[in-house]
mmCIF file of the N, C-alpha and C atoms, coordinates in Angstrom:
data_MODEL
# 
_entry.id   MODEL 
# 
loop_
_atom_site.group_PDB 
_atom_site.id 
_atom_site.type_symbol 
_atom_site.label_atom_id 
_atom_site.label_alt_id 
_atom_site.label_comp_id 
_atom_site.label_asym_id 
_atom_site.label_entity_id 
_atom_site.label_seq_id 
_atom_site.pdbx_PDB_ins_code 
_atom_site.Cartn_x 
_atom_site.Cartn_y 
_atom_site.Cartn_z 
_atom_site.occupancy 
_atom_site.B_iso_or_equiv 
_atom_site.pdbx_formal_charge 
_atom_site.auth_seq_id 
_atom_site.auth_comp_id 
_atom_site.auth_asym_id 
_atom_site.auth_atom_id 
_atom_site.pdbx_PDB_model_num 
ATOM 1   N N  . MET A 1 1  ? 105.167 70.318 88.404  1.00 0.00 ? 1  MET A N  1 
ATOM 2   C CA . MET A 1 1  ? 104.204 71.270 88.952  1.00 0.00 ? 1  MET A CA 1 
ATOM 3   C C  . MET A 1 1  ? 104.134 72.519 88.089  1.00 0.00 ? 1  MET A C  1 
ATOM 4   N N  . VAL A 1 2  ? 105.300 73.022 87.673  1.00 0.00 ? 2  VAL A N  1 
ATOM 5   C CA . VAL A 1 2  ? 105.327 74.250 86.882  1.00 0.00 ? 2  VAL A CA 1 
ATOM 6   C C  . VAL A 1 2  ? 104.645 74.040 85.542  1.00 0.00 ? 2  VAL A C  1 
ATOM 7   N N  . SER A 1 3  ? 104.890 72.924 84.890  1.00 0.00 ? 3  SER A N  1 
ATOM 8   C CA . SER A 1 3  ? 104.249 72.660 83.603  1.00 0.00 ? 3  SER A CA 1 
ATOM 9   C C  . SER A 1 3  ? 102.746 72.459 83.775  1.00 0.00 ? 3  SER A C  1 
ATOM 10  N N  . LEU A 1 4  ? 102.340 71.887 84.886  1.00 0.00 ? 4  LEU A N  1 
ATOM 11  C CA . LEU A 1 4  ? 100.911 71.711 85.158  1.00 0.00 ? 4  LEU A CA 1 
ATOM 12  C C  . LEU A 1 4  ? 100.225 73.054 85.332  1.00 0.00 ? 4  LEU A C  1 
ATOM 13  N N  . LEU A 1 5  ? 100.854 73.949 86.074  1.00 0.00 ? 5  LEU A N  1 
ATOM 14  C CA . LEU A 1 5  ? 100.274 75.266 86.310  1.00 0.00 ? 5  LEU A CA 1 
ATOM 15  C C  . LEU A 1 5  ? 100.247 76.098 85.034  1.00 0.00 ? 5  LEU A C  1 
ATOM 16  N N  . SER A 1 6  ? 101.298 76.039 84.232  1.00 0.00 ? 6  SER A N  1 
ATOM 17  C CA . SER A 1 6  ? 101.350 76.869 83.030  1.00 0.00 ? 6  SER A CA 1 
ATOM 18  C C  . SER A 1 6  ? 100.333 76.421 81.993  1.00 0.00 ? 6  SER A C  1 
ATOM 19  N N  . GLY A 1 7  ? 99.865  75.187 82.050  1.00 0.00 ? 7  GLY A N  1 
ATOM 20  C CA . GLY A 1 7  ? 98.835  74.726 81.123  1.00 0.00 ? 7  GLY A CA 1 
ATOM 21  C C  . GLY A 1 7  ? 97.482  75.361 81.371  1.00 0.00 ? 7  GLY A C  1 
ATOM 22  N N  . TYR A 1 8  ? 97.253  75.866 82.566  1.00 0.00 ? 8  TYR A N  1 
ATOM 23  C CA . TYR A 1 8  ? 95.964  76.483 82.913  1.00 0.00 ? 8  TYR A CA 1 
ATOM 24  C C  . TYR A 1 8  ? 95.961  77.996 82.780  1.00 0.00 ? 8  TYR A C  1 
ATOM 25  N N  . LEU A 1 9  ? 97.103  78.593 82.518  1.00 0.00 ? 9  LEU A N  1 
ATOM 26  C CA . LEU A 1 9  ? 97.192  80.049 82.485  1.00 0.00 ? 9  LEU A CA 1 
ATOM 27  C C  . LEU A 1 9  ? 96.857  80.589 81.107  1.00 0.00 ? 9  LEU A C  1 
ATOM 28  N N  . PRO A 1 10 ? 96.160  81.713 81.045  1.00 0.00 ? 10 PRO A N  1 
ATOM 29  C CA . PRO A 1 10 ? 95.961  82.365 79.749  1.00 0.00 ? 10 PRO A CA 1 
ATOM 30  C C  . PRO A 1 10 ? 97.275  82.957 79.250  1.00 0.00 ? 10 PRO A C  1 
ATOM 31  N N  . ASP A 1 11 ? 97.312  83.304 77.976  1.00 0.00 ? 11 ASP A N  1 
ATOM 32  C CA . ASP A 1 11 ? 98.542  83.830 77.374  1.00 0.00 ? 11 ASP A CA 1 
ATOM 33  C C  . ASP A 1 11 ? 99.000  85.129 78.011  1.00 0.00 ? 11 ASP A C  1 
ATOM 34  N N  . SER A 1 12 ? 98.081  85.928 78.512  1.00 0.00 ? 12 SER A N  1 
ATOM 35  C CA . SER A 1 12 ? 98.440  87.235 79.058  1.00 0.00 ? 12 SER A CA 1 
ATOM 36  C C  . SER A 1 12 ? 99.002  87.170 80.478  1.00 0.00 ? 12 SER A C  1 
ATOM 37  N N  . VAL A 1 13 ? 98.929  86.003 81.137  1.00 0.00 ? 13 VAL A N  1 
ATOM 38  C CA . VAL A 1 13 ? 99.417  85.859 82.505  1.00 0.00 ? 13 VAL A CA 1 
ATOM 39  C C  . VAL A 1 13 ? 100.653 84.961 82.491  1.00 0.00 ? 13 VAL A C  1 
ATOM 40  N N  . SER A 1 14 ? 101.780 85.522 82.895  1.00 0.00 ? 14 SER A N  1 
ATOM 41  C CA . SER A 1 14 ? 103.012 84.736 82.938  1.00 0.00 ? 14 SER A CA 1 
ATOM 42  C C  . SER A 1 14 ? 103.030 83.844 84.176  1.00 0.00 ? 14 SER A C  1 
ATOM 43  N N  . LEU A 1 15 ? 103.934 82.903 84.181  1.00 0.00 ? 15 LEU A N  1 
ATOM 44  C CA . LEU A 1 15 ? 104.052 82.004 85.320  1.00 0.00 ? 15 LEU A CA 1 
ATOM 45  C C  . LEU A 1 15 ? 104.476 82.766 86.572  1.00 0.00 ? 15 LEU A C  1 
ATOM 46  N N  . GLY A 1 16 ? 105.376 83.724 86.422  1.00 0.00 ? 16 GLY A N  1 
ATOM 47  C CA . GLY A 1 16 ? 105.810 84.526 87.570  1.00 0.00 ? 16 GLY A CA 1 
ATOM 48  C C  . GLY A 1 16 ? 104.672 85.326 88.172  1.00 0.00 ? 16 GLY A C  1 
ATOM 49  N N  . LEU A 1 17 ? 103.817 85.894 87.313  1.00 0.00 ? 17 LEU A N  1 
ATOM 50  C CA . LEU A 1 17 ? 102.668 86.654 87.795  1.00 0.00 ? 17 LEU A CA 1 
ATOM 51  C C  . LEU A 1 17 ? 101.681 85.749 88.519  1.00 0.00 ? 17 LEU A C  1 
ATOM 52  N N  . ALA A 1 18 ? 101.476 84.541 87.993  1.00 0.00 ? 18 ALA A N  1 
ATOM 53  C CA . ALA A 1 18 ? 100.574 83.591 88.653  1.00 0.00 ? 18 ALA A CA 1 
ATOM 54  C C  . ALA A 1 18 ? 101.118 83.199 90.025  1.00 0.00 ? 18 ALA A C  1 
ATOM 55  N N  . LEU A 1 19 ? 102.409 82.967 90.128  1.00 0.00 ? 19 LEU A N  1 
ATOM 56  C CA . LEU A 1 19 ? 103.001 82.628 91.422  1.00 0.00 ? 19 LEU A CA 1 
ATOM 57  C C  . LEU A 1 19 ? 102.917 83.799 92.390  1.00 0.00 ? 19 LEU A C  1 
ATOM 58  N N  . LEU A 1 20 ? 103.043 85.012 91.873  1.00 0.00 ? 20 LEU A N  1 
ATOM 59  C CA . LEU A 1 20 ? 102.875 86.205 92.706  1.00 0.00 ? 20 LEU A CA 1 
ATOM 60  C C  . LEU A 1 20 ? 101.450 86.280 93.247  1.00 0.00 ? 20 LEU A C  1 
ATOM 61  N N  . PHE A 1 21 ? 100.464 85.997 92.402  1.00 0.00 ? 21 PHE A N  1 
ATOM 62  C CA . PHE A 1 21 ? 99.073  86.009 92.844  1.00 0.00 ? 21 PHE A CA 1 
ATOM 63  C C  . PHE A 1 21 ? 98.798  84.924 93.887  1.00 0.00 ? 21 PHE A C  1 
ATOM 64  N N  . ILE A 1 22 ? 99.396  83.762 93.713  1.00 0.00 ? 22 ILE A N  1 
ATOM 65  C CA . ILE A 1 22 ? 99.207  82.680 94.684  1.00 0.00 ? 22 ILE A CA 1 
ATOM 66  C C  . ILE A 1 22 ? 99.788  83.078 96.033  1.00 0.00 ? 22 ILE A C  1 
ATOM 67  N N  . THR A 1 23 ? 100.980 83.657 96.012  1.00 0.00 ? 23 THR A N  1 
ATOM 68  C CA . THR A 1 23 ? 101.608 84.109 97.254  1.00 0.00 ? 23 THR A CA 1 
ATOM 69  C C  . THR A 1 23 ? 100.804 85.232 97.893  1.00 0.00 ? 23 THR A C  1 
ATOM 70  N N  . ALA A 1 24 ? 100.358 86.185 97.075  1.00 0.00 ? 24 ALA A N  1 
ATOM 71  C CA . ALA A 1 24 ? 99.550  87.291 97.599  1.00 0.00 ? 24 ALA A CA 1 
ATOM 72  C C  . ALA A 1 24 ? 98.234  86.783 98.169  1.00 0.00 ? 24 ALA A C  1 
ATOM 73  N N  . SER A 1 25 ? 97.663  85.762 97.553  1.00 0.00 ? 25 SER A N  1 
ATOM 74  C CA . SER A 1 25 ? 96.419  85.194 98.062  1.00 0.00 ? 25 SER A CA 1 
ATOM 75  C C  . SER A 1 25 ? 96.615  84.606 99.458  1.00 0.00 ? 25 SER A C  1 
ATOM 76  N N  . PHE A 1 26 ? 97.746  83.954 99.668  1.00 0.00 ? 26 PHE A N  1 
ATOM 77  C CA . PHE A 1 26 ? 98.035  83.392 100.990 1.00 0.00 ? 26 PHE A CA 1 
ATOM 78  C C  . PHE A 1 26 ? 98.133  84.500 102.040 1.00 0.00 ? 26 PHE A C  1 
ATOM 79  N N  . PHE A 1 27 ? 98.895  85.549 101.739 1.00 0.00 ? 27 PHE A N  1 
ATOM 80  C CA . PHE A 1 27 ? 99.103  86.596 102.731 1.00 0.00 ? 27 PHE A CA 1 
ATOM 81  C C  . PHE A 1 27 ? 97.863  87.459 102.950 1.00 0.00 ? 27 PHE A C  1 
ATOM 82  N N  . THR A 1 28 ? 97.084  87.699 101.911 1.00 0.00 ? 28 THR A N  1 
ATOM 83  C CA . THR A 1 28 ? 95.863  88.475 102.117 1.00 0.00 ? 28 THR A CA 1 
ATOM 84  C C  . THR A 1 28 ? 94.810  87.645 102.850 1.00 0.00 ? 28 THR A C  1 
ATOM 85  N N  . SER A 1 29 ? 94.828  86.326 102.661 1.00 0.00 ? 29 SER A N  1 
ATOM 86  C CA . SER A 1 29 ? 93.939  85.459 103.438 1.00 0.00 ? 29 SER A CA 1 
ATOM 87  C C  . SER A 1 29 ? 94.335  85.478 104.909 1.00 0.00 ? 29 SER A C  1 
ATOM 88  N N  . ALA A 1 30 ? 95.642  85.505 105.169 1.00 0.00 ? 30 ALA A N  1 
ATOM 89  C CA . ALA A 1 30 ? 96.116  85.607 106.554 1.00 0.00 ? 30 ALA A CA 1 
ATOM 90  C C  . ALA A 1 30 ? 95.714  86.949 107.157 1.00 0.00 ? 30 ALA A C  1 
ATOM 91  N N  . LEU A 1 31 ? 95.718  87.997 106.349 1.00 0.00 ? 31 LEU A N  1 
ATOM 92  C CA . LEU A 1 31 ? 95.280  89.314 106.816 1.00 0.00 ? 31 LEU A CA 1 
ATOM 93  C C  . LEU A 1 31 ? 93.814  89.270 107.239 1.00 0.00 ? 31 LEU A C  1 
ATOM 94  N N  . THR A 1 32 ? 92.988  88.630 106.417 1.00 0.00 ? 32 THR A N  1 
ATOM 95  C CA . THR A 1 32 ? 91.574  88.507 106.764 1.00 0.00 ? 32 THR A CA 1 
ATOM 96  C C  . THR A 1 32 ? 91.382  87.644 108.005 1.00 0.00 ? 32 THR A C  1 
ATOM 97  N N  . ALA A 1 33 ? 92.135  86.561 108.109 1.00 0.00 ? 33 ALA A N  1 
ATOM 98  C CA . ALA A 1 33 ? 92.009  85.690 109.282 1.00 0.00 ? 33 ALA A CA 1 
ATOM 99  C C  . ALA A 1 33 ? 92.443  86.405 110.552 1.00 0.00 ? 33 ALA A C  1 
ATOM 100 N N  . SER A 1 34 ? 93.420  87.291 110.452 1.00 0.00 ? 34 SER A N  1 
ATOM 101 C CA . SER A 1 34 ? 93.922  88.001 111.632 1.00 0.00 ? 34 SER A CA 1 
ATOM 102 C C  . SER A 1 34 ? 93.020  89.142 112.064 1.00 0.00 ? 34 SER A C  1 
ATOM 103 N N  . PHE A 1 35 ? 92.584  89.938 111.097 1.00 0.00 ? 35 PHE A N  1 
ATOM 104 C CA . PHE A 1 35 ? 91.831  91.152 111.433 1.00 0.00 ? 35 PHE A CA 1 
ATOM 105 C C  . PHE A 1 35 ? 90.347  91.072 111.103 1.00 0.00 ? 35 PHE A C  1 
ATOM 106 N N  . GLY A 1 36 ? 89.941  90.063 110.345 1.00 0.00 ? 36 GLY A N  1 
ATOM 107 C CA . GLY A 1 36 ? 88.534  89.898 110.025 1.00 0.00 ? 36 GLY A CA 1 
ATOM 108 C C  . GLY A 1 36 ? 88.068  90.667 108.815 1.00 0.00 ? 36 GLY A C  1 
ATOM 109 N N  . ILE A 1 37 ? 88.905  91.459 108.212 1.00 0.00 ? 37 ILE A N  1 
ATOM 110 C CA . ILE A 1 37 ? 88.512  92.270 107.060 1.00 0.00 ? 37 ILE A CA 1 
ATOM 111 C C  . ILE A 1 37 ? 89.758  92.756 106.335 1.00 0.00 ? 37 ILE A C  1 
ATOM 112 N N  . GLY A 1 38 ? 89.622  93.056 105.067 1.00 0.00 ? 38 GLY A N  1 
ATOM 113 C CA . GLY A 1 38 ? 90.674  93.740 104.339 1.00 0.00 ? 38 GLY A CA 1 
ATOM 114 C C  . GLY A 1 38 ? 91.463  92.919 103.353 1.00 0.00 ? 38 GLY A C  1 
ATOM 115 N N  . GLY A 1 39 ? 91.515  91.601 103.506 1.00 0.00 ? 39 GLY A N  1 
ATOM 116 C CA . GLY A 1 39 ? 92.334  90.793 102.621 1.00 0.00 ? 39 GLY A CA 1 
ATOM 117 C C  . GLY A 1 39 ? 91.812  90.738 101.200 1.00 0.00 ? 39 GLY A C  1 
ATOM 118 N N  . GLY A 1 40 ? 90.507  90.610 101.048 1.00 0.00 ? 40 GLY A N  1 
ATOM 119 C CA . GLY A 1 40 ? 89.919  90.551 99.705  1.00 0.00 ? 40 GLY A CA 1 
ATOM 120 C C  . GLY A 1 40 ? 90.127  91.831 98.926  1.00 0.00 ? 40 GLY A C  1 
ATOM 121 N N  . VAL A 1 41 ? 89.980  92.945 99.589  1.00 0.00 ? 41 VAL A N  1 
ATOM 122 C CA . VAL A 1 41 ? 90.183  94.245 98.929  1.00 0.00 ? 41 VAL A CA 1 
ATOM 123 C C  . VAL A 1 41 ? 91.646  94.431 98.565  1.00 0.00 ? 41 VAL A C  1 
ATOM 124 N N  . ALA A 1 42 ? 92.543  94.002 99.443  1.00 0.00 ? 42 ALA A N  1 
ATOM 125 C CA . ALA A 1 42 ? 93.976  94.116 99.148  1.00 0.00 ? 42 ALA A CA 1 
ATOM 126 C C  . ALA A 1 42 ? 94.349  93.244 97.956  1.00 0.00 ? 42 ALA A C  1 
ATOM 127 N N  . LEU A 1 43 ? 93.811  92.033 97.890  1.00 0.00 ? 43 LEU A N  1 
ATOM 128 C CA . LEU A 1 43 ? 94.100  91.154 96.764  1.00 0.00 ? 43 LEU A CA 1 
ATOM 129 C C  . LEU A 1 43 ? 93.525  91.722 95.477  1.00 0.00 ? 43 LEU A C  1 
ATOM 130 N N  . MET A 1 44 ? 92.333  92.280 95.542  1.00 0.00 ? 44 MET A N  1 
ATOM 131 C CA . MET A 1 44 ? 91.737  92.865 94.349  1.00 0.00 ? 44 MET A CA 1 
ATOM 132 C C  . MET A 1 44 ? 92.562  94.050 93.852  1.00 0.00 ? 44 MET A C  1 
ATOM 133 N N  . ALA A 1 45 ? 93.103  94.834 94.771  1.00 0.00 ? 45 ALA A N  1 
ATOM 134 C CA . ALA A 1 45 ? 93.957  95.959 94.372  1.00 0.00 ? 45 ALA A CA 1 
ATOM 135 C C  . ALA A 1 45 ? 95.229  95.461 93.703  1.00 0.00 ? 45 ALA A C  1 
ATOM 136 N N  . LEU A 1 46 ? 95.820  94.388 94.224  1.00 0.00 ? 46 LEU A N  1 
ATOM 137 C CA . LEU A 1 46 ? 97.022  93.828 93.606  1.00 0.00 ? 46 LEU A CA 1 
ATOM 138 C C  . LEU A 1 46 ? 96.727  93.257 92.222  1.00 0.00 ? 46 LEU A C  1 
ATOM 139 N N  . MET A 1 47 ? 95.632  92.538 92.097  1.00 0.00 ? 47 MET A N  1 
ATOM 140 C CA . MET A 1 47 ? 95.294  91.954 90.805  1.00 0.00 ? 47 MET A CA 1 
ATOM 141 C C  . MET A 1 47 ? 94.878  93.017 89.800  1.00 0.00 ? 47 MET A C  1 
ATOM 142 N N  . GLY A 1 48 ? 94.312  94.110 90.273  1.00 0.00 ? 48 GLY A N  1 
ATOM 143 C CA . GLY A 1 48 ? 93.877  95.183 89.383  1.00 0.00 ? 48 GLY A CA 1 
ATOM 144 C C  . GLY A 1 48 ? 95.014  95.886 88.671  1.00 0.00 ? 48 GLY A C  1 
ATOM 145 N N  . MET A 1 49 ? 96.220  95.746 89.196  1.00 0.00 ? 49 MET A N  1 
ATOM 146 C CA . MET A 1 49 ? 97.367  96.376 88.543  1.00 0.00 ? 49 MET A CA 1 
ATOM 147 C C  . MET A 1 49 ? 97.830  95.630 87.296  1.00 0.00 ? 49 MET A C  1 
ATOM 148 N N  . SER A 1 50 ? 97.437  94.354 87.144  1.00 0.00 ? 50 SER A N  1 
ATOM 149 C CA . SER A 1 50 ? 97.945  93.604 86.003  1.00 0.00 ? 50 SER A CA 1 
ATOM 150 C C  . SER A 1 50 ? 96.883  92.848 85.208  1.00 0.00 ? 50 SER A C  1 
ATOM 151 N N  . LEU A 1 51 ? 95.700  92.702 85.741  1.00 0.00 ? 51 LEU A N  1 
ATOM 152 C CA . LEU A 1 51 ? 94.634  92.005 85.014  1.00 0.00 ? 51 LEU A CA 1 
ATOM 153 C C  . LEU A 1 51 ? 93.675  93.008 84.389  1.00 0.00 ? 51 LEU A C  1 
ATOM 154 N N  . PRO A 1 52 ? 93.058  92.635 83.269  1.00 0.00 ? 52 PRO A N  1 
ATOM 155 C CA . PRO A 1 52 ? 92.022  93.510 82.693  1.00 0.00 ? 52 PRO A CA 1 
ATOM 156 C C  . PRO A 1 52 ? 90.819  93.618 83.635  1.00 0.00 ? 52 PRO A C  1 
ATOM 157 N N  . VAL A 1 53 ? 90.173  94.748 83.607  1.00 0.00 ? 53 VAL A N  1 
ATOM 158 C CA . VAL A 1 53 ? 89.060  95.016 84.515  1.00 0.00 ? 53 VAL A CA 1 
ATOM 159 C C  . VAL A 1 53 ? 87.923  94.007 84.327  1.00 0.00 ? 53 VAL A C  1 
ATOM 160 N N  . ALA A 1 54 ? 87.680  93.603 83.086  1.00 0.00 ? 54 ALA A N  1 
ATOM 161 C CA . ALA A 1 54 ? 86.577  92.680 82.815  1.00 0.00 ? 54 ALA A CA 1 
ATOM 162 C C  . ALA A 1 54 ? 86.790  91.308 83.458  1.00 0.00 ? 54 ALA A C  1 
ATOM 163 N N  . SER A 1 55 ? 88.022  90.920 83.675  1.00 0.00 ? 55 SER A N  1 
ATOM 164 C CA . SER A 1 55 ? 88.275  89.604 84.270  1.00 0.00 ? 55 SER A CA 1 
ATOM 165 C C  . SER A 1 55 ? 88.599  89.674 85.758  1.00 0.00 ? 55 SER A C  1 
ATOM 166 N N  . LEU A 1 56 ? 88.674  90.861 86.311  1.00 0.00 ? 56 LEU A N  1 
ATOM 167 C CA . LEU A 1 56 ? 89.095  91.012 87.701  1.00 0.00 ? 56 LEU A CA 1 
ATOM 168 C C  . LEU A 1 56 ? 88.112  90.373 88.688  1.00 0.00 ? 56 LEU A C  1 
ATOM 169 N N  . ILE A 1 57 ? 86.840  90.639 88.557  1.00 0.00 ? 57 ILE A N  1 
ATOM 170 C CA . ILE A 1 57 ? 85.840  90.109 89.489  1.00 0.00 ? 57 ILE A CA 1 
ATOM 171 C C  . ILE A 1 57 ? 85.720  88.581 89.388  1.00 0.00 ? 57 ILE A C  1 
ATOM 172 N N  . PRO A 1 58 ? 85.616  87.992 88.167  1.00 0.00 ? 58 PRO A N  1 
ATOM 173 C CA . PRO A 1 58 ? 85.534  86.522 88.126  1.00 0.00 ? 58 PRO A CA 1 
ATOM 174 C C  . PRO A 1 58 ? 86.785  85.826 88.670  1.00 0.00 ? 58 PRO A C  1 
ATOM 175 N N  . VAL A 1 59 ? 87.962  86.357 88.370  1.00 0.00 ? 59 VAL A N  1 
ATOM 176 C CA . VAL A 1 59 ? 89.194  85.744 88.877  1.00 0.00 ? 59 VAL A CA 1 
ATOM 177 C C  . VAL A 1 59 ? 89.255  85.875 90.395  1.00 0.00 ? 59 VAL A C  1 
ATOM 178 N N  . HIS A 1 60 ? 88.878  87.027 90.910  1.00 0.00 ? 60 HIS A N  1 
ATOM 179 C CA . HIS A 1 60 ? 88.872  87.224 92.356  1.00 0.00 ? 60 HIS A CA 1 
ATOM 180 C C  . HIS A 1 60 ? 87.883  86.271 93.025  1.00 0.00 ? 60 HIS A C  1 
ATOM 181 N N  . GLY A 1 61 ? 86.745  86.050 92.405  1.00 0.00 ? 61 GLY A N  1 
ATOM 182 C CA . GLY A 1 61 ? 85.763  85.113 92.946  1.00 0.00 ? 61 GLY A CA 1 
ATOM 183 C C  . GLY A 1 61 ? 86.306  83.693 93.014  1.00 0.00 ? 61 GLY A C  1 
ATOM 184 N N  . LEU A 1 62 ? 87.023  83.259 91.985  1.00 0.00 ? 62 LEU A N  1 
ATOM 185 C CA . LEU A 1 62 ? 87.608  81.921 92.002  1.00 0.00 ? 62 LEU A CA 1 
ATOM 186 C C  . LEU A 1 62 ? 88.711  81.804 93.049  1.00 0.00 ? 62 LEU A C  1 
ATOM 187 N N  . VAL A 1 63 ? 89.506  82.856 93.205  1.00 0.00 ? 63 VAL A N  1 
ATOM 188 C CA . VAL A 1 63 ? 90.557  82.844 94.226  1.00 0.00 ? 63 VAL A CA 1 
ATOM 189 C C  . VAL A 1 63 ? 89.937  82.757 95.614  1.00 0.00 ? 63 VAL A C  1 
ATOM 190 N N  . GLN A 1 64 ? 88.888  83.521 95.843  1.00 0.00 ? 64 GLN A N  1 
ATOM 191 C CA . GLN A 1 64 ? 88.218  83.488 97.144  1.00 0.00 ? 64 GLN A CA 1 
ATOM 192 C C  . GLN A 1 64 ? 87.570  82.120 97.402  1.00 0.00 ? 64 GLN A C  1 
ATOM 193 N N  . LEU A 1 65 ? 87.017  81.507 96.350  1.00 0.00 ? 65 LEU A N  1 
ATOM 194 C CA . LEU A 1 65 ? 86.436  80.174 96.497  1.00 0.00 ? 65 LEU A CA 1 
ATOM 195 C C  . LEU A 1 65 ? 87.508  79.175 96.914  1.00 0.00 ? 65 LEU A C  1 
ATOM 196 N N  . GLY A 1 66 ? 88.670  79.227 96.271  1.00 0.00 ? 66 GLY A N  1 
ATOM 197 C CA . GLY A 1 66 ? 89.764  78.339 96.651  1.00 0.00 ? 66 GLY A CA 1 
ATOM 198 C C  . GLY A 1 66 ? 90.245  78.591 98.061  1.00 0.00 ? 66 GLY A C  1 
ATOM 199 N N  . SER A 1 67 ? 90.331  79.849 98.441  1.00 0.00 ? 67 SER A N  1 
ATOM 200 C CA . SER A 1 67 ? 90.771  80.194 99.791  1.00 0.00 ? 67 SER A CA 1 
ATOM 201 C C  . SER A 1 67 ? 89.777  79.698 100.833 1.00 0.00 ? 67 SER A C  1 
ATOM 202 N N  . ASN A 1 68 ? 88.508  79.893 100.577 1.00 0.00 ? 68 ASN A N  1 
ATOM 203 C CA . ASN A 1 68 ? 87.486  79.456 101.534 1.00 0.00 ? 68 ASN A CA 1 
ATOM 204 C C  . ASN A 1 68 ? 87.410  77.937 101.625 1.00 0.00 ? 68 ASN A C  1 
ATOM 205 N N  . CYS A 1 69 ? 87.591  77.243 100.507 1.00 0.00 ? 69 CYS A N  1 
ATOM 206 C CA . CYS A 1 69 ? 87.596  75.778 100.547 1.00 0.00 ? 69 CYS A CA 1 
ATOM 207 C C  . CYS A 1 69 ? 88.798  75.267 101.337 1.00 0.00 ? 69 CYS A C  1 
ATOM 208 N N  . GLY A 1 70 ? 89.938  75.887 101.157 1.00 0.00 ? 70 GLY A N  1 
ATOM 209 C CA . GLY A 1 70 ? 91.117  75.502 101.920 1.00 0.00 ? 70 GLY A CA 1 
ATOM 210 C C  . GLY A 1 70 ? 90.947  75.736 103.402 1.00 0.00 ? 70 GLY A C  1 
ATOM 211 N N  . ARG A 1 71 ? 90.372  76.872 103.760 1.00 0.00 ? 71 ARG A N  1 
ATOM 212 C CA . ARG A 1 71 ? 90.134  77.184 105.168 1.00 0.00 ? 71 ARG A CA 1 
ATOM 213 C C  . ARG A 1 71 ? 89.109  76.208 105.764 1.00 0.00 ? 71 ARG A C  1 
ATOM 214 N N  . THR A 1 72 ? 88.087  75.863 105.003 1.00 0.00 ? 72 THR A N  1 
ATOM 215 C CA . THR A 1 72 ? 87.089  74.912 105.480 1.00 0.00 ? 72 THR A CA 1 
ATOM 216 C C  . THR A 1 72 ? 87.719  73.544 105.710 1.00 0.00 ? 72 THR A C  1 
ATOM 217 N N  . TRP A 1 73 ? 88.601  73.128 104.807 1.00 0.00 ? 73 TRP A N  1 
ATOM 218 C CA . TRP A 1 73 ? 89.255  71.834 104.927 1.00 0.00 ? 73 TRP A CA 1 
ATOM 219 C C  . TRP A 1 73 ? 90.116  71.779 106.206 1.00 0.00 ? 73 TRP A C  1 
ATOM 220 N N  . HIS A 1 74 ? 90.847  72.854 106.466 1.00 0.00 ? 74 HIS A N  1 
ATOM 221 C CA . HIS A 1 74 ? 91.720  72.861 107.640 1.00 0.00 ? 74 HIS A CA 1 
ATOM 222 C C  . HIS A 1 74 ? 90.959  72.981 108.958 1.00 0.00 ? 74 HIS A C  1 
ATOM 223 N N  . GLN A 1 75 ? 89.788  73.587 108.932 1.00 0.00 ? 75 GLN A N  1 
ATOM 224 C CA . GLN A 1 75 ? 89.034  73.788 110.171 1.00 0.00 ? 75 GLN A CA 1 
ATOM 225 C C  . GLN A 1 75 ? 87.949  72.753 110.383 1.00 0.00 ? 75 GLN A C  1 
ATOM 226 N N  . ARG A 1 76 ? 87.920  71.722 109.571 1.00 0.00 ? 76 ARG A N  1 
ATOM 227 C CA . ARG A 1 76 ? 86.844  70.720 109.683 1.00 0.00 ? 76 ARG A CA 1 
ATOM 228 C C  . ARG A 1 76 ? 86.913  69.925 110.957 1.00 0.00 ? 76 ARG A C  1 
# 
């Protein structure tokens, strides 16, 4: 699993940082599911501390797409 994930990461993102983002995505999605708002902004703030600004919006969009697809799958 680790070698599979590291093959998709750019050079500037370490494996530990990617795992941190995955974990943060889970908890910020739970925040949105609980309160109805706030998880996306919290995740964007976390990612903004380590990702370049030019890639922040596209990466956040892909994370949100994955989160929404997962939620759709579980609620089908």
